[in-house]
N, C-alpha and C positions, 0 to 999 in steps of 0.2 A: 504494500500500500504506500502511495506517495501522498505527501501533504504539503501544500503550498500556503504560506502565510506571508502575504505582502505587508499587511498592516492589520492590526486589530480593527474591527471585529470580524472581518471576513477571512475565511479559509476555504481551500479546495482540497478535497480528499478523493482519491480514487478507490473504487472497490475492486478487489482482485478477481471476483467471480464474473463469468461470462454467461449471460442468460442465453439459452439456446435459441429463443425466438429472435434474438438480435443478429444472428448470422447473416440473414438476408440484408439487413441494414448495413452491416459492415462491408459486405461484398459490393453493394451498390454505391458506397461512399468513395468519391474520387479524392484521393489524397496526394495526387501527383504534383500539385503546385502550392504546397503549404510548407510552413517552417516547423510546425509541430502539431501533435494531436494527443488528446487524452480521452480515454473511454471510461464510461461509468463514473462520472464525476458527481460528488456530493458537494453542494455549496452550502456552507454554514456561516452563521453569524452568531457570535457569542455562544458557540456549541449547540445551536439550534439549527437543524437542517431547514433551509429555505427552498431549495430546488435540487432536482436531480437531472443531470443531462446524460444522454447516452453517448454524446461526443462533443468535445470542445476542441476546435482547431483554430490556429492563428497563422497569419501571414503579415509580416511587417507590423503595421500599427492597427491591424484589424483582427477581431476575434469573432468567431461564429459558434453559437451555442445551439445544439440540435437535440431535440427530444423525439424519440421514436415511439409510435403507437403501433402494435402489431395487429390491430384490427380496427375497422371503422367503429365498432361498438366502444372500444376503449377510447377512441378519439371523441366520440359523442358524449361520453361521461365527463370529459374535461370541459368545464364551463368557460365562457369567454373571460369572466373576471379572474379566474385562476391563471389563464394564459397571459393576461395582462400583468398580473403580479409577478409571474416568472420572467416576463420580458423586462419589467422594472428591476428585478433582481439582477438580470443579465447586464443591464445598463450599469448598475452600481458595481458589479464585479469588473466589467470592462474598464470602468473609470479607476477603480482601486488598483488594478494590475497594470495601469499605464497605457491602455489602448485608447486610441482616438475615436474609433468607430466600432460598432458591434452589430450583430444580427442574432436574433433568436427565431428559430423556425421549428415547426412541427413536421415530422415525416410520418405518413400514415400508409400502412400496407392495406391494399384493397380500395384505396380512394381512387376515383376515376379522373378527377381534374383538380387543378390548383384552386385553392379557395383561401379564405381568411377566417380566423376565429378572433373576433375583436379586431385588433390591428396586427395580429400575428399571422405571418405567412404559413400556409398549410400546403404541403406538396405531397403528391403520391410517391410511394417508394420507387416506382419505375422511373421517375424524373430526377431522382437524387444524383445519379451519375453525371448529369449535365446541368445540375442546379448551380446557378450563379446568384448568391444572395445579394439582396439590396441592403447595404450597410447604412446605419444612421449614427449620428453623433452620440458619443457616450457622455458628452458635456452639454446639458440642456442650457447652461448659461451662454455658451457660444452660439447656440441656435437662437436664443433670445436676443443676443447682440446683433446677429444677422437680421433678425426681424426688425429691430429698432433702426438699424442702418437703412434697410429698405423703406421703412415707414418715413424716416426723416429726409431721405434723399430722392424720393420719387418726384418726377416732374409732373405727371398727371395726378390731379387731385392732391395737391401738396397739403401737408399737415401745417396747421397754424402753430408756430412756435410760441407756445404759452408756457410760462414759468411752471404752473401747477402740473401740466401734462408731463413736462420733462422731469420734474422732481418725482412724480409718481412712477415714471418708467425707471428711473435710476434707483428708487427705493425698492421696487420690485426685483430688480437685478441684484441689489445688495441682499435682499432676503433669500434669493436663490443661492447665493454664495454661502450665506450663513447657515442654511439648512444642510449644506454639504460638509461643514466643519465639524 
């Protein structure tokens, strides 16, 4: 078993066991263009397990978290709220371990076509070998700064530069940073 602790409170541990139902998942996973991969990863915060990933791979400053469901019934049992919670955990882990971008996706055996569960990409097992994940920023503050830059620099429908509006936007950004400390 491996354990990675970048900083408290998060840690990643691998489970040494291989579930037989995951063989199809591993055979379809294209690992030819990555820097590293871990299988059966338990993500914990303060010794409490937050999420379990069947594969976590990384390349340069991007990390991809994959969860495999071996049937459509298992996929249907996972509600959209839980998928969003695991995606949020994935963002926090990516940020903690120094990645700029991340992706969390569900892979489902027996699924006919790509879909989403909440905002999480859900792909059929057969599409996994050619899957190219869409990465998003692990730093919501940077996304917010981009949004503010667009808001204040647009030429069509320009924003009136009012003191209260600017102070409110900067205060919101400050709160976002404080929540991450």
